N, C-alpha and C positions, 0 to 999 in steps of 0.2 A: 353692806357691800357698796363700794363706790360705783357709780354708773360708768365713769370713764377714768382711766389711768393714763397719764402722759408719761412716756418713757423717753428720756433725753440722754443721748450718749455724747460725752464731751471728750475732747482731746485738744489741749492748749486753747481752750475756748474762753479765756478770761475776758476778751474784748466784747463778747456777745452774750454770754450766759446770763448776766444780771437782767438785761432788758427782756430776754426770753422768759425767765422765771417770774419777773414782776408782772408781765402780761398774763401769764398762766395763773398766777395767784388770785387774779380777779375772776377766773373761770371756775366752774363747778367740777373740779376733777382732782384726783389724787396725782401727786407728782413723784416720780422716781428718776433720779439722776444717776447714771453710771459713768464714772470717769475712768478713761483708759490710760492711766499713768501719765497725766499731764505734767509737764515740766514747768509750767508757768503758775500763775496764781488762781487757776480755775477752782480748785478745791476750796481754797480760802474764801473765794467769793460766794460759792455755794453755801459754805458753812455760815457766812454772815446772814444769808437769807433764811437759813434754817432757824435762826434766832427769832425771827418774827413771822415765819410761815411754816406750817408743818409740811415737810417733805422728807423723802428718804434718799440718802446719799450712799452709793456703793462705790468705794474708791479702790480700784484695782492697782496692784503693784506692777503689773506689766500691761502692755497694750494687747488686749485679747482680740482686737478687730471689731468692726462694727456689728457683724451678725451675732457673734458670741455675746457681746455686751448687751444687745437688744434682748436676746434670749435670757440673759441673766436678769435684766430688769423685769421682763415678763413674769419670771418665776416669783418675783417679789410683789407683783401687782395684784390688787384685789378687784379691779374693775372688770365689768363684763364687756367693755370695749377698750381696746388698747390703742392709744394714739402715739405713733412713732413720730417724733418731732426733732428736727435738727436744732442745735442751739442758736443758729442764726435765723430762725423762723419766729417772727413775733406775731402773736395772735391779736387780731382786732377784737374789741369787746363783743362778746357773744359768739365768737367763732367756733369754740369747742361745742357749745350747745347746738349751734346750727349743723355741725357735722354729725352729732349724735342724732338729731331729729331727722336728718337726711337719710341716715342708715335705717332708722325705724320706719320711715315713710316708704322707702323703696324695698325694704327687706333685703338689702344688699349685705353681703358678708364683709365688704371692705369699701372704703371711700377715701377720696383725696380731696383736699380743700383747694381753694384758689390761691396760688402763690403769686404774689405781685412783686415787681421790681421796685427800686427806689423811686421811680417816677410814677408809681401807682398802676402802671400797665401790667397786664397778665404776663407771666413768664412763658410766653408762647414757645412751644417746642420742648418745654421742660415739665410743666405742671402735670401733663399726662401725655402718653404716647401709645402707639400700638405696640404689641409685643414684637420683638425683633424677628425678622425673617432673614433667610440667607441673603436675599437681594439687598435688604436694608443694611446689613453689616458689610457686605461686599462693597457697596457704594461708599461706606464710611472708611473702610480700611484702605481702599484703593484710590482715595483722594478725589473721587467723583464729587462728593458733597463739598469739598473745598473749592473746586473750580466751577461747580454748577450747583450751588446750594438750593436753587429752586426746582431741581429736577423732580419729576412725579413720584419717584420712589421715596425720596427724602421728605417731600411734603406729606405723603401718606403716613410714613412712619412717625414723623414728629407731629402729626395732626396740625400742620401749620394753617390749614384753612378752616379749622373748627371754630365755632362760635363759643368763646370762653365765658360768655355771659349766661349761657344756658346750662341747666342741669342735664346730664346725659350719662348713659353707660359708657365706660371706658375699659381699656384692657390693662393699662399700667400707669397708675398715678405715681408721681415721684415719691421715693422713700423719705424725702425731706418732710413730708406731711402725709402720713398714711394711717388711717384708722381701720382697725380690724376687729371683728367680733371675736371674743375670747374663744368661743366654741370652734370657730374656723381656724384660729391660730393653733389651738391645741390639736386639732385633727391633723394638721400638717406638720406638727412638731416644730413650729416656728421657722426661723431662718435656717438655711443650710450654712453651717459655720465653715465649710470648706472654701467659701468665697471670702478669702482672707487677703488683706485686712479690710478691703472696701471694694465696692462696685459689683453689680449684677445680683447681689443677694435679694434685693427688692424685686428685680425683674423675674428672677427664678420663683420667688414666692407667689407673685401674681400669676405667672404661668401655671403653677400648680393649682392655684385657686380656680383659674379658668378651666383647667382640665377636669376639675370636679363638677363644672357647670355652675359655679358660684357667680353671682352678680357683683360687679365693682362699679361704683358710681362716682362721678365728679360733681362736687357740691359747691357752686360758685358763691353762695352766701356765707360760706365758712372761709373768711379771708385772713391770710397770713402774709406779712411782709417778709421777704426772703432775700438776704444779701448773697448767699450762695458760695459753696465750695471753700469755706474758710479753713477746714482741716486738710482738704486735698492739696491746697496751695503750699502746705508745710512739707509735703513730700518732695524728695529730689526728683529731677526730671527723669532719671532712670527708673526710679520706683513707680512714678506715675505711669510710665509706658509699660513696665513689666506687669504691674497689678491690673491695669486696664485690659491689656490683651490677654494676659493669663486667665483672668476671670471670664473674659469673653469666650475663650476656648473651652473653659470649664462648662459654661452655659451651653455651648454647642454640643459638647459630649453628652450632656444630659437630655437635650431637647431636639437636637437635629439628627438626621440619619448619618451613618458613617460616611456616605458619599458627600453629603452636604458639608460635613466636617472637614473632609479633605479639600473641598473647594475653598472653604474659608481659610484654611491654613495656607493654601497657595496664594490666596488674595492678600493675606497679611504679609507673606514673604515678599510678594511683588511690591506691595506698598512700602515696605521697609527699604527695599532697594531704591525706589523712587525718592523716598525721603532722604536717604543717604546721599544720593546724587545732588539733590537740592541743597543739602547742608554743605556739601563740598563747594557748591557754586555761591554760597553765602546766604542762603535762605534759612536762617536759624536765629533763635533767641538766646541760645546757650553756647558756651565754648565748643569748638568743633570736636575736640576729643571726647567731651562728655556726651555730646549729641550722638556721635557715631557709636560710642560704647553702649548707649541705651538702645539704639536700633539693632546692634548686633545681638544684644541680649534677647530682644523680642524675636529676632530671626531664628535664634536657637530654639525658642519656645515653639515657633511655627513649624520648624523642621523636625 
């Protein structure tokens, strides 16, 4: 049995997948790539690497979404630690071994590595966060974080004051680099595939882990360079809005009280009205019609 299996979900990832796999090929882990019906040369590039390094490629005919693709890869994995890794995350030498050793030393059920930006600095506010509370999401959807990013609620939620050089227990490492013991993964039946196609599936999984009393660790010696959001940027503006807010509401239905859920819906509706007004006044990056159509779609979800 392999000690660790890296599971990488690709979607039009031709620009990043080669560097990701080349770095992983120098680590001691099995590799499973699940492609979600890429339209570019992703599959061809993975097949080129298969010729000189043993890995398994699962090529889907349709985009099954991130959660379902990860679950698909996990079913084919033989490792007793599953490393979920985005195709734009590049492991530094020894990173995977450091992550496995960190899990062993702390007896954690899951762990996240240190995600660094192109300048080598930690991805502060992204590498790990607290699990979202109603207050944290309300500050996000009602634009408080946009006009006052340093507010106490946002700083606490995104752990902006944390020491990223220190190993520490955390609530929610980023799904871009998340290692999970196979036993814990199987106990929770993996990701909830209703979080389609992307967003909040990793948050939901960490919430369920924490509800069981499991430990999740941040391991700074396991360093991965992460460019970030390459697949998400391929979504239309409308889809980004609908998927983000739709899965936020799905998370709230699972983990918030009905009263909290109603408050969140009201906050999203209010935020959409403010965003629509701002778009009408010229504060937008997309055409006005496209922007307003996206906000109307989210408003329908909230109401």
